[in-house]
C-alpha positions in Angstrom: -20.4 4.1 6.3 -19.3 7.2 4.0 -15.7 7.1 3.3 -13.0 9.0 1.8 -10.2 7.9 0.0 -7.2 9.8 -1.3 -5.1 8.1 -3.9 -7.9 6.8 -5.5 -6.4 5.9 -9.0 -3.5 3.9 -7.1 -3.5 0.1 -7.0 -4.4 -0.9 -3.8 -6.9 2.1 -3.8 -8.8 0.5 -6.6 -9.4 -3.2 -4.5 -10.1 -0.8 -1.1 -13.0 0.9 -3.3 -14.4 -2.0 -4.8 -14.4 -4.1 -1.3 -16.2 -0.7 0.0 -18.7 -0.2 -2.5 -19.4 -4.1 -2.0 -19.8 -3.6 1.5 -22.3 -0.8 0.8 -20.4 2.1 1.8 -20.6 5.4 -0.1 -16.9 6.7 -1.2 -15.8 10.1 -2.1 -12.9 9.0 -4.2 -10.1 11.8 -4.4 -7.7 12.0 -7.3 -4.5 14.2 -7.9 -5.6 15.2 -11.6 -9.0 15.8 -12.9 -9.4 12.1 -14.2 -10.7 9.2 -12.0 -9.4 5.7 -13.6 -11.7 3.5 -11.8 -14.1 1.1 -13.9 -16.5 1.7 -10.8 -16.2 5.7 -11.4 -19.9 5.9 -12.1 -20.8 4.4 -8.6 -18.3 7.1 -7.0 -18.4 10.7 -5.8 -15.0 12.5 -7.2 -13.2 15.3 -6.5 -9.6 16.7 -7.1 -7.1 17.3 -4.5 -3.3 17.6 -5.3 -2.5 16.9 -1.4 1.2 18.8 -2.1 -1.2 22.1 -0.8 -3.6 22.3 1.8 -7.0 21.8 1.3 -8.8 24.5 -0.7 -11.9 26.1 0.4 -13.8 24.2 -2.3 -12.5 20.5 -1.6 -13.0 21.3 2.1 -16.5 22.5 1.6 -16.7 19.0 -0.7 -15.6 16.9 1.7 -17.4 18.6 4.7 -20.7 18.3 2.7 -20.0 14.5 2.1 -19.4 14.3 5.8 -17.0 11.2 6.1 -17.1 8.6 8.6 -13.8 7.8 7.6 -10.7 8.9 5.4 -8.6 6.4 3.9 -5.2 8.3 3.1 -3.6 6.1 0.5 -2.0 8.9 -1.5 1.9 8.5 -1.5 5.0 8.3 -3.8 6.0 4.7 -3.1 8.4 4.2 -5.9 11.9 4.2 -3.9 13.9 5.8 -6.5 11.7 8.7 -6.4 11.6 8.8 -2.6 15.4 9.5 -2.4 18.3 7.0 -1.3 19.4 7.7 2.0 17.0 10.7 2.9 13.7 11.8 1.3 13.3 13.4 -1.7 11.7 16.6 -2.3 8.8 15.0 -3.9 8.6 12.1 -0.8 8.8 15.4 1.5 6.0 17.1 -0.6 3.6 14.2 -1.0 4.5 11.8 1.7 5.0 14.0 4.7 3.6 17.6 4.2 0.8 15.8 2.1 -0.5 13.8 5.2 -0.3 16.7 7.5 -2.7 18.5 4.9 -4.7 15.6 5.0 -4.9 15.6 9.1 -5.5 19.6 9.0 -8.5 19.1 6.7 -9.9 16.5 8.6 -9.6 18.8 11.9 -11.5 21.3 10.0 -14.3 19.4 9.2 -17.6 20.1 11.4 -17.4 16.2 12.6 -13.9 15.1 12.6 -13.7 11.6 11.2 -11.4 8.6 11.9 -8.3 8.7 9.9 -6.8 5.3 8.6 -3.3 6.0 7.4 -1.3 3.7 5.1 2.5 3.2 6.2 5.2 0.8 5.1 7.4 -2.1 6.1 10.1 0.1 5.4 10.0 1.8 8.6 11.5 -1.0 9.9 14.4 -0.8 7.5 15.2 -3.1 4.4 18.4 -4.9 5.5 18.3 -7.8 7.7 20.9 -10.3 8.3 18.5 -13.1 9.0 14.9 -14.5 8.9 13.3 -11.5 11.4 9.9 -11.2 12.1 8.8 -7.6 13.4 6.0 -6.7 15.4 4.8 -3.1 15.9 7.1 -2.3 19.0 10.2 -3.7 16.7 13.2 -0.7 16.6 12.3 1.7 13.8 15.5 1.9 11.6 14.3 3.2 8.3 17.6 3.2 5.9 15.8 4.8 2.7 13.7 7.9 1.7 10.6 6.3 1.3 10.8 4.5 4.8 12.0 7.8 6.4 9.4 9.8 5.0 6.9 7.0 6.5 8.2 7.2 9.7 8.1 10.9 10.0 4.5 11.1 8.5 3.3 8.6 11.2 4.9 10.7 13.8 2.8 14.0 12.8 -0.3 12.1 12.7 0.5 10.8 16.5 1.3 13.8 17.2 -2.3 14.7 16.8 -4.1 11.9 18.4 -5.7 14.0 21.0 -7.8 15.5 18.5 -7.6 13.2 15.4 -8.5 9.6 15.9 -5.5 8.1 13.8 -5.0 4.1 12.9 -1.7 3.3 11.4 -1.4 0.4 9.1 2.2 -0.5 8.1 1.6 -2.7 5.1 4.1 -5.3 4.0 4.8 -5.8 0.2 2.0 -7.0 -1.6 0.4 -7.6 -5.0 -2.4 -9.0 -7.1 -4.4 -8.3 -10.1 -4.2 -5.0 -11.7 -0.5 -4.2 -10.3 1.7 -2.5 -13.0 5.0 -0.8 -13.2 8.5 -1.4 -12.1 7.6 -3.5 -8.8 9.1 -6.9 -8.8 6.3 -9.1 -10.0 4.7 -7.3 -12.8 8.4 -6.3 -13.9 9.0 -10.4 -13.8 5.9 -10.7 -15.8 6.5 -8.6 -18.3 10.3 -9.5 -18.9 9.3 -13.3 -19.3 6.8 -12.3 -21.9 8.9 -10.1 -24.0 12.7 -10.5 -23.3 15.2 -12.8 -24.7 16.6 -15.7 -22.6 18.6 -15.2 -20.5 17.0 -12.7 -18.2 18.8 -10.5 -15.7 17.0 -10.0 -12.7 18.3 -8.4 -9.4 18.2 -11.3 -7.0 16.7 -14.9 -6.7 17.3 -15.2 -3.3 15.5 -12.3 -1.1 13.0 -13.6 1.2 9.9 -11.2 1.6 6.6 -11.1 3.3 3.8 -10.7 0.4 0.3 -10.6 0.7 -2.3 -10.3 -2.0 -3.8 -6.8 -2.5 -7.4 -7.7 -1.6 -6.3 -9.2 1.8 -4.7 -5.6 2.5 -7.8 -3.9 1.4 -9.8 -5.7 3.3 -7.5 -5.0 6.1 -7.6 -1.0 6.0 -11.7 -1.4 6.1 -11.5 -3.5 9.1 -9.1 -1.6 11.0 -10.7 1.6 10.3 -13.7 0.1 11.9 -12.3 -2.1 14.6 -9.0 -0.9 15.0 -8.2 1.2 18.3 -7.2 5.0 17.6 -3.4 5.5 18.1 -2.5 2.3 17.5 -0.4 0.9 14.7 -1.1 -2.6 12.8 1.0 -4.4 10.7 -0.8 -5.6 7.6 1.0 -8.8 6.0 0.9 -12.6 5.4 3.5 -13.1 8.5 5.5 -15.9 6.2 8.5 -15.5 4.0 8.8 -16.3 0.7 11.8 -16.6 -1.7 11.9 -14.2 -4.6 13.1 -17.2 -6.8 10.0 -19.1 -6.0 8.0 -16.3 -7.3 9.8 -16.3 -10.4 9.6 -19.8 -10.5 5.9 -19.9 -10.5 5.2 -17.4 -13.0 7.6 -19.2 -15.5 5.0 -22.1 -14.7 1.6 -20.4 -15.0 3.1 -18.5 -18.1 4.2 -21.8 -19.7 7.6 -20.4 -20.1 11.2 -21.7 -19.3 13.5 -19.3 -19.8 17.3 -19.3 -18.0 18.3 -16.3 -15.5 21.5 -14.1 -14.7 21.2 -12.7 -11.1 22.8 -9.3 -11.3 23.2 -8.9 -7.5 23.6 -12.5 -6.3 23.4 -13.5 -2.8 21.0 -14.0 0.0 18.9 -10.8 1.1 15.9 -10.7 3.9 13.4 -8.1 4.3 11.2 -7.7 7.3 8.8 -10.4 8.1 5.3 -9.1 9.8 4.1 -10.3 12.7 0.7 -10.1 12.6 -0.6 -11.4 15.9 -1.7 -7.8 16.9 -4.1 -7.4 14.2 -5.5 -10.9 14.2 -5.9 -11.0 17.8 -7.7 -7.3 18.3 -10.1 -7.5 14.8 -11.7 -10.2 12.8 -9.4 -9.5 9.9 -7.9 -13.0 8.5 -6.2 -13.3 4.8 -8.0 -15.5 2.5 -5.5 -15.6 -0.2 -2.0 -17.5 -0.7 0.7 -16.6 -2.8 -0.3 -19.2 -5.6 -3.5 -18.1 -6.0 -2.6 -14.5 -5.9 -0.4 -15.0 -8.8 -2.6 -17.2 -10.6 -5.1 -14.2 -10.4 -2.3 -11.7 -11.6 -1.7 -13.6 -14.6 -5.1 -14.2 -15.4 -5.9 -10.3 -15.1 -3.1 -9.7 -17.6 -4.3 -12.2 -19.7 -7.8 -10.7 -19.9 -6.2 -7.3 -20.6 -4.6 -8.3 -23.7 -7.1 -10.4 -25.1 
């Protein structure tokens, strides 16, 4: 297949592109700036598109000549602090909402309209539950932050076009794995354990989360692009709840570190847990990584980078 990937410099996109190439697909990797960070860049066709702007004549022509079978739309602002507390920030509106509309409009202008795989988020279901709750795709949608609201609005804009554009929506739950960096929970804790003095301050050790391996998530995107039903929404998660404190303990063990910890916001918190019956029953996807192996691979990847 011929695949376009937006947000190609992103964490999950790197795993997706690697997987697509391993499967024999041809990839056009689109980035916001003229710099593709992927180690696989010599195997790719690359292009530059800031999706906050409609596709230019040049980028439209490049994509048309590439003639994709599928467009994987991964480009987004996902850092919650940048997306707005209660309502979408200006940046979230420009990238997550308007950017998604620009990608869809570009697809519709192509001589052969491709399938569009859109990566949405668990946060359309909200982020504050009073107990462990497994959510299916028809669960009430109650986003309570700017990121979740921006993703839901993007979903709705695509579903409005489904009579002309074959859209599949993947609602991704939390994920991690080799190559993840930044201020997200696992890379942040890894870096604190390596560098900060004991006792460490963390936000909370009793948050229940659905965590997947990014490599499983990438494979889910690929399978949904080929086997998912157009106009349908699929949860992509592990279907299991893990306590944040268990993740912290595993990281300590893997790093051979034993530091005391202080919680800045103690208490028990519950994030939505994925009901993945739909994707399991209607596609061939099956996650293969457990959390221990994911964390082990994450730590080994960090060691190899610093060696």
